RONU-967620 format. One record per residue (C-alpha): residue in one letter; x, y, z. Coordinates in steps of 0.5 Angstrom, whole numbers, plus 500, padded with zeros to 3 digits. Layout:
BEGIN
AXYZ/...
//
This chain:
BEGIN
M218315826/S225314824/I228319829/A234320826/A229323819/V227329823/V229336822/P230340829/L225343830/L224351834/V218350838/A214354842/A211353849/L204350849/A199352855/L194346856/S187349858/A185342860/C181340868/A188337871/A183333875/A186324874/P179320871/P176316877/P180309879/A179303875/P171299875/A172293880/G174287876/D179289871/E186286872/P190289877/L197291874/A202293879/G209292874/L213289869/R218284872/L223283865/I225276863/G231277858/E233280851/Q236277845/R238283838/I238281832/P245283828/Y246290824/R243290817/Q242282818/V241279811/F234275812/Q231272804/G234279800/T233283805/V237288810/V233287817/G232293820/G228298823/L224294827/S218299830/G212294830/I211287833/D204283834/Y203276836/D198270834/A196264839/A192261833/S199260830/R204262836/S208267831/W210273830/I210278826/I215285826/E214291820/S220295818/D219302817/D223302811/R222307807/S224301801/E230304801/Y234298803/S229293801/P221294799/A217295805/R215288809/F214285814/Y217278819/T214272820/A218270827/R219266832/L221267840/D223262845/Y222264852/D218262858/D218266866/Q225264868/Q229266861/F230270852/R233263849/A232266842/V229270837/T229267830/L226269822/E223265819/A219268813/V218276811/D213277806/L212285801/L207289803/R202289797/Q199296794/A192296790/D195293784/G198288787/S206292786/S210292792/Y211300795/P217305792/S221309796/A222316795/A227315788/E223310785/Y216316786/P213317782/A216313775/R213307779/G207310781/G203309788/E205312795/V212312799/A210308805/D212309812/V210303817/E210304824/A206299826/I202293824/R196288828/F194281826/D187282825/P184277832/L177276827/D179274819/G186271820/G189277816/I193283818/W192291819/Y197296819/A198304819/S204308815/E205316817/G205317810/N210322807/G209329809/P214332803/L211329797/G204330800/M202322802/A197321807/P198317814/F193311813/I191304816/R190299811/Q188292811/A191286808/A191279807/A196274811/D201275806/G201282805/G196283798/Y192288799/R185288801/R182295803/Q184302806/L180304812/P175310810/L178315816/P174323818/A177329815/M180331821/F186326819/T187329812/P193334813/V193340811/P200343812/Q201348816/V194349818/S191342822/G191334822/P198330824/R204333822/S208330817/N213324820/L209324827/S202322825/F200315825/E205311830/G200306836/L195301833/S192296837/F185292838/A180292842/P180286845/D174283842/G176284835/Q170289834/S173295834/L181298833/W184304837/L190309834/G195313837/M198319834/E206320836/A205328837/P201333838/M195334831/Q198342827/Q191344830/D193342838/G198346839/A205345839/L210339840/A213336847/T220341849/P225339855/E220345859/H213343858/G208336855/A204336849/V197333849/S196328843/R189323841/F188316841/S181315837/R177308837/F174306830/D170301829/R171297822/S168300819/G172307819/R167311824/M170314829/L167312836/A171316841/Q177320841/Y181321848/A187327849/Y193323852/P199328855/L204327854/D211328858/P216333858/V222331852/Q227327857/G233331857/V236336853/P240336847/A246339845/P246347842/G244345835/R241338836/F234335837/G230332842/D222330842/N217325845/G212322843/V208316843/A212309840/E206304841/I199304844/L196296846/A188295849/L189292855/D181292856/T175296854/H177303857/R185301858/L191302854/L198301855/A201307851/L210307850/E212313850/R220314847/S224321847/G230321843/V236326845/Q241328841/D248330844/A253335841/G257329837/G249328834/R249321837/F242320840/E240317847/F233315848/H228314855/I223310854/R217310859/L211306859/Y204308862/L197305863/V193309860/E185310864/L180312859/A173312864/G172318865/A176323860/S172327855/D169325849/I174331844/G172328837/T168334836/Y173339837/A176342832/T182344837/L185343843/Q188349844/G184353849/A179348851/V177345858/Y176337857/R178332861/P184328859/A185321860/G189318866/K196315866/R200312870/L207310870/L208302870/L216302868/D221306867/L226303861/N232307863/A231303870/A230296868/G237294869/L240293861/D245295860/R242300854/V235302852/D235303844/N229306841/L223302842/E218303839/G214296839/M209293843/S205286844/W202282848/G206275848/P203268850/R202268858/L206265862/R206258867/N204263872/G198265868/H201272868/R201276861/S207277857/L210283854/V214284847/L218290846/V222291840/S227297838/D228301831/D235301829/N234307824/F238302820/S244305825/P251303826/Q250307832/Q243303835/V242296836/T235291835/Q233289841/L227284844/L225285851/V221280854/F217282860/E212279865/V207283867/L206283875/P198283877/Q197287885/
//
């Protein structure tokens, strides 16, 4: 989600009628996680031009072990350059993050082979306006998958699509009717929908994380109370295998009068069969309209949580939500600045065998923000 594009909302309090008991501990044998250690940071210059495109809005990232390369997508709605993703190299080890180098750019293509139009070009060009918020390598066939939040004002629903390695269209994942927005009634909220995407480790299923509550599930988070989102698991044909309620934190700060503040899921990442990482992001505006970001990384435990896939609404429902444990408060990680971190990926294992984790920020093409990439060592217990 591009926070700068969100219209401030006045939201009512949300009372969750869910059982607050935490799920049982993870089964024995799972890789234990104690926390993360910052290895280093690199930044991409503001509005750097690369192969005729403007670099910015980087909201999704993924690593391919076979090619040792990274893909990073932009959530540009084809306003600065057509919807696209970059291929990059990240040079780091367990001691230092030395450089990030862009190597190529590919346009994401519609079914007819054309690039996605901007809102200004629609409807003259036809097709859909894409707001791509997540991207993943397909671990089985070498292609990619990406998720778009759609465009509510233009009546365009969010979607998940499969593409070839060069961005060429393959197919759209058919999803249950609950993900079709009905304005002011049900389904995903505009610009607050398909934000997190992650393959299960075996590549046979795909996780989708909603940024904020579905319309029928209650109000958005406020500084006074949290909210609830849905995490869904699908097989590769689009059949829902399970769905869980994820408890969102309150907004991490109080916006200035008349200004905006929110909290939602910015990305998810599968760890094993029943655990995910969830990146929560709060953006809070001061009186001058400048955003301060509060980023937390959680370990999400799904074992013992209720499958809510058949719940028409979570308001008034009785269910067991997913458990969550704070792994890292990015604002306490020793960085001189924490920006709008939205992308997250596993990287290659380090020399000591520990996982590496990479985060990237979406600068919203704003001179008040930065595009930062952060590398962490994942510490076992």
